[in-house]
N, C-alpha and C positions, 0 to 999 in steps of 0.2 A: 249567674244560672239557679231559679228557683224550681222551676220544670212542674207540671200539672199533670195527672195520668190520668184523671176524671173529668177533673175543672175546667172551666175553659180562663177561671179569673180563682183570686180568693181571697179579693176586696172585700169584703163583706160588708152592708154596713153597719153601724156604730149602733143602731139601735138595738140589733141582735145579739149584744155583749149584754152580759150581766152585767148592771151598775158597776161594780167594783173594778171588773173589767176595763169598763168601756172609760175610768177615769184615772187609767193607766195608759190606755193606746195610745196618743197621740205622742207622749213621752219616749216611752218605751221601744215603738215603731221606729222614732226620729235617732234613739239612741242606739238601738241594735238590729235595727232592719228589720224591712219585711219577712225577712227568711227565718229570723228566727223565730219572729212574730209569729207569723204561719204554723212553725213547726210545734211552739210550745204549745202554741190551742188545739193541733191535732190533737199530739203525745197526752194533753190531760182530759180530751174528747172521752181519747180511748181508753186512757186510765183509771174515769170514773168519778175522777173529783180532781181538785186544783191541787196536785203535789207540793210538796220539794224537792225529792231528790228526784220525780220525774222531769220537772223543768232540770232541775241540776243536770241530766240526764240527758237532755237536747242543747244544753249551751259545751257539755264537753264533747259531743258528734260533731257539733258543727265546729268547734273550736279545732276538734281533728278533723275534719275534712278540710277546715281552710289552711292548714299544715299541710296537707297533705299534698294543695292545690287542685283538690278531685272536686267536682263540678255538680254532677247527678250523680243518680241514682246507680248507671254503668258504672260509675268508680266508688263502689262497693269495698270496704275494708276491712279485713276477718278483723275479731272484738274479741279479744278474751277478757270478758268485765268479773272484777274482783268483787263487786257490791253484793255477791251469794242470791242467796232465795230467799231470802225472810226478809218485808218491812220493815222500817221502812226505809233502809238503804237500798233492797233489793228494785223497789220502782225507777231508781234511777236507769235499771234494764233496759222500760219503755219509752224510757226517753234516746235512749241509745238507739235503738232501734229506727226508731222513725226519724229521729236528724240525722242519720247514717245509709239507710235504707241494706245494714246489713242483721236483716234480720232470723229467726229461728225457722222459717221458712225458708231462706236461702243458706244454711247452713254456713251464714260466717259470722255468728258470735254464739260464744259459748259462756254458761257461767260459772266459775271456778269456786267450789264451796268446800275446799282447803284455807284452814287459817281463819282468820276474824275479817268479818266484813268489812269492806273498806268502799269509800268510791272514789275509785280508779279499774284503767285499763288500761290494755295492752293491746297497741294499735298495732298490724302489719297490712302494708299494702304492696304487689309491686310495679313498680311505675316503670314502662320499656324493661331496661334487663335490670332496675334497680330496684334490690327488697328495700323498705322503707320499714322498722321497725320500733315506735319506742312509747314510754308506756306517760301515761296523761294522769293526775291526779290531783281533785280538790286539796287545795294549801288547809294546812290546820290549822289555820284563823279564822274559814270559812267554815269547814266539817266543825269547831268546836262552837262558834257560833248556832249550828243551826242544833249541834247535842243539845247545849244549854237552853236556847227556846223552845223545844221540843219537849226539855226536862220541865223545865216550867207551865207548860201547857197541858202537860199529863200532872203535877202538881195541883194545877187548879182546880184542872178540870176531871183527871180521870180520860177515859176513852168513852165520854159521851158527846152529844151534838155540838155544846161549845168548844169542845177541841178541836172541832173538825171546822168551825168558822176559824178559830185561831189559826190553826193552820194555813187556812188559806189564808189570811191573813200575809200572815209568812211568805207563804207562793205566793204571794205579787208583790210584797216587799220587795224579795229577795229577784223575783224576775225581770223589775222593772229598777234595781240601783245595780246587777252584778252585775259586771261585764265580761265576758269570754275571754276575752283576752288578756285580764290580772287573773282572775280565781284558779286561775290551775297551774300546777307546774308541769314541766314537762324532762324528762327524766329518758336519754338513749338508750 
């Protein structure tokens, strides 16, 4: 269930998307579904740029809800994010909130700033009389790829406008090719 609270539909005409986003629209929707598409679009509009970790956060939150078999925003898990509060990894928190409905305003997400930030979260959920809890974490191979790519961008561009264009291109690539069912480890 996708669920809309304000809009009656989220099928926007392709002409409304930026050219680079429009280029991945059909294949990404076919591969990962309209639900993921919608959540990545909403997250990155709120996030202020098309980002890598905000997109990873959407994929993580959506995967967690699939594992929990939790459909709508009434089925919101409690989350402790280990992404910290400093970019770029902390950007994952925006994606987690949008994809799960477990927002700061609902009091259902907290950010752990103890230890080194990493793209993982502890998900807790009560289903009937059953308490479910697991940790979901971006696999090392994907985390290392992001780190390598970001470092390359910093070395090439610093934090200039071309750097942000480079990050956008990476986010589009990861969004359209990385499968949420394959990029995370789940630990009980």
